[in-house]
VMD Tcl script that draws the C-alpha trace (Angstrom):
set ca {
  {89.15 122.81 98.46}
  {89.85 121.79 101.89}
  {87.05 121.35 104.48}
  {87.29 120.50 107.98}
  {84.58 119.78 110.79}
  {84.49 120.09 114.51}
  {85.53 116.44 114.82}
  {88.90 117.26 113.13}
  {87.89 115.16 109.97}
  {88.98 116.94 106.99}
  {88.16 116.43 103.27}
  {89.69 117.43 99.88}
  {86.25 118.23 98.09}
  {86.05 119.08 94.33}
  {82.88 119.40 92.11}
  {83.83 119.22 88.53}
  {81.74 120.51 85.71}
  {81.69 118.70 82.24}
  {84.23 121.29 81.36}
  {86.60 120.36 83.93}
  {86.40 123.27 85.99}
  {86.13 123.00 89.63}
  {83.33 125.11 90.99}
  {83.15 123.89 94.45}
  {84.09 126.94 96.29}
  {81.43 129.02 94.39}
  {78.71 126.23 94.94}
  {79.55 126.15 98.51}
  {79.76 130.06 98.86}
  {83.14 129.65 100.41}
  {83.71 133.27 100.88}
  {80.85 133.04 103.79}
  {82.80 130.17 105.59}
  {85.25 130.85 108.29}
  {88.68 129.61 107.89}
  {91.22 127.60 110.06}
  {94.90 128.89 110.55}
  {96.01 126.66 107.80}
  {93.30 127.57 105.35}
  {90.89 124.96 105.64}
  {87.14 126.10 105.44}
  {85.00 125.18 108.41}
  {81.93 123.15 108.19}
  {79.49 121.64 110.80}
  {79.61 118.33 108.96}
  {81.49 116.88 106.31}
  {78.88 114.14 105.76}
  {76.17 116.60 105.26}
  {78.20 118.51 102.75}
  {78.89 115.18 100.81}
  {75.49 114.02 100.91}
  {74.10 117.38 99.87}
  {76.13 117.39 96.83}
  {75.89 113.89 95.99}
  {71.98 114.16 96.19}
  {72.16 117.40 93.98}
  {74.34 115.34 91.32}
  {71.88 112.56 91.37}
  {68.88 114.92 90.98}
  {67.32 113.92 94.23}
  {68.04 117.14 96.19}
  {64.85 119.14 96.80}
  {67.04 122.63 96.83}
  {67.66 121.93 92.65}
  {65.61 121.15 89.84}
  {67.10 118.26 87.94}
  {70.79 117.05 88.13}
  {73.59 119.12 88.89}
  {75.98 118.45 86.19}
  {79.10 117.62 87.90}
  {81.28 114.92 89.20}
  {82.44 114.91 92.93}
  {85.83 114.04 94.34}
  {86.16 113.88 98.28}
  {89.11 112.37 99.81}
  {88.29 112.23 103.70}
  {90.83 111.90 106.49}
  {91.15 112.37 110.18}
  {93.93 114.82 111.52}
}
mol new
graphics top color blue
foreach p $ca { graphics top sphere $p radius 0.5 }
foreach p [lrange $ca 0 end-1] q [lrange $ca 1 end] { graphics top cylinder $p $q radius 0.2 }
display resetview
């Protein structure tokens, strides 16, 4: 999924379950996010999203019990 923040940075962000399924849109509740004209999901901070997901995968996110069974892929660029 393509995320963009207010600084113009974009990231191709994915969370892959051990089965290979990408569940990033469900996990981030993408349906509740606004979208840019090119379809990118608009977020306040790309860094926050990546840190939040990384903490969940590593088991140190206080919003989750245990580790999130996923691999993160994030390719960041500036438009």
